[in-house]
N, C-alpha and C positions, 0 to 999 in steps of 0.2 A: 504494500500500500504506500502510495507516495505521501510525503510530508504534508502536502496541501489538503489531504483528506482528514487529517487530524485537526480537531477544533483548536483555534487559537485563543490567546489570552482575552481579547475583547469579547468574543462570543461567549466565553465561559463566565466572565465577570458579569456581563449583562444578563445572562441566564440566571446567575445566582441572585442578582438584584431583583429580578422578577419574582423569583422564589421567595425572597425575603419579604417583599411587598405582599405577596399572596399569604404568607404565614402571618403577617401583621393583621391582615383582614380576617384571616381565620381565627386568630386569637381574640380579636375584637368581637367576632360573631359568637364565640364560646361565651365570652363575658356577657354580651347582650342577652343571649338566650337564657343562660343559667341564672345570672344575677338579676338583671332587669326584667326579663320575661317572667321568672318565678315570682318576683316582687309584685308585678302587675296582676298576674293570674291568681296568686295566693294571698294577696294583700300584705305581703311581707316576704323578705328573703329568708328561706329556711336555713338552718345552721349548717347543713351539709352542702349548700350550693357553692359557697366560696372555696372550701377545700377541693371540691370536685372540679371547679373551674380552674384552680391552680394546677391540679394534676393533669387535666386535659391540655392545658396550655403548655405544660412542660413536656408532655408526651407527643404533642402534635408535630413538632419539627422532625423528631426522630422517625416517627411513623410515616410522615410525608415522604422524606427522602428515601427511607428504606423500601417502602412499598413501590414508589415510583421507579427506583433503580432496579429492583427485583422483578417487577411485573413487566415493565416496558423499556427500561433503560433510560427513560426520559421523565424529568419533572415538567411542570408547566413551563418553566423558564427554558428548559431544554427543547420542548416542542416549539416554543416561540422562536428560538434561535437556531433550530434545526440540528441540535447536537444530541448524541446518544452515548451513554456510558455502557461499555462492555468489558468483559474480561480481556486480557491482553491477546488471547487467541481469537477474539471476535465473538465468543459465545456470550450468552446472557450472564449477568452477574447473579450469583446464587444468593439466597436469602441471608445466610450468615455473613457473607462478605458485604452485602449491601447494608446490613445492620451495623457491622463493625465500622464500615466506611462512614456511615452517618454519625454514629456515636463519637468516633474520634474527631471527625470534621467539626461537629457541633461543640464538643467539649473543648476543643482547641481551635476555636474559630479564628483567632489571630494567626495561628500557625497555618490554618487552611488558606487564608488569604496571602500570607507571606510566601507560602509554599507554591503559590501559582507562578512565582517568578521563574521557577525551573521550566515552565512552559516555553520560555524564550530561548533556552539553551538545549533542551532535550530533542532528539531527532523525531520522536513521536509526540512531541508537545505534551509530555506528561507533567502534571503537577506533583508535588511531593506526596499528596494523598494517593494519587494514581500509582506512584512508585511503591508506596507502602502496601497497597492492596492489590497490585497486579491488574490495574484497570487502565483503559485508554478512553478518551473521549473523541469521537469522530463526528463528522457531519453526517446527517441522517442517511444520505445516499450511500455512505461507505459501510453501513452496517450489513453484515452478511445475512442472508435469509436463514431463518431458524431451520434446523434439521428436524423434520417430523418423522419419528420412528413409529412404525405400526406396533400396536400392542399385541403381545403373544399370550396365548392361553386363555 
């Protein structure tokens, strides 16, 4: 695969910014539905609503990135920018790898951003997070077709 098929720094940063904005809206929706919505419908906010909103807001980013990378290889930002996360061999990212990639990226967000500098010097435009988890980010057309194996038995 030629280097121009690998997603560059600008595409990836813009995709990440789109994802961050979407997560801000998602967290606001969680708050509005659980806190404000329950307050309006029940005449007051139940004691469980705020802790539940906090847990959901904390889990939402990890669940979002994990499920997107595992199921399709693309977050909403990735779809908008036409970039896909795959394993280095072009196959889909497995659930565990997607989860660990999301957890480490989110827990060490400044390192995730600083680690994108390596995109400028790596032949496959891999960020530090990609190097750590054996992934690459390509433009959508560069993603290989998934191999569909018939079920036996």
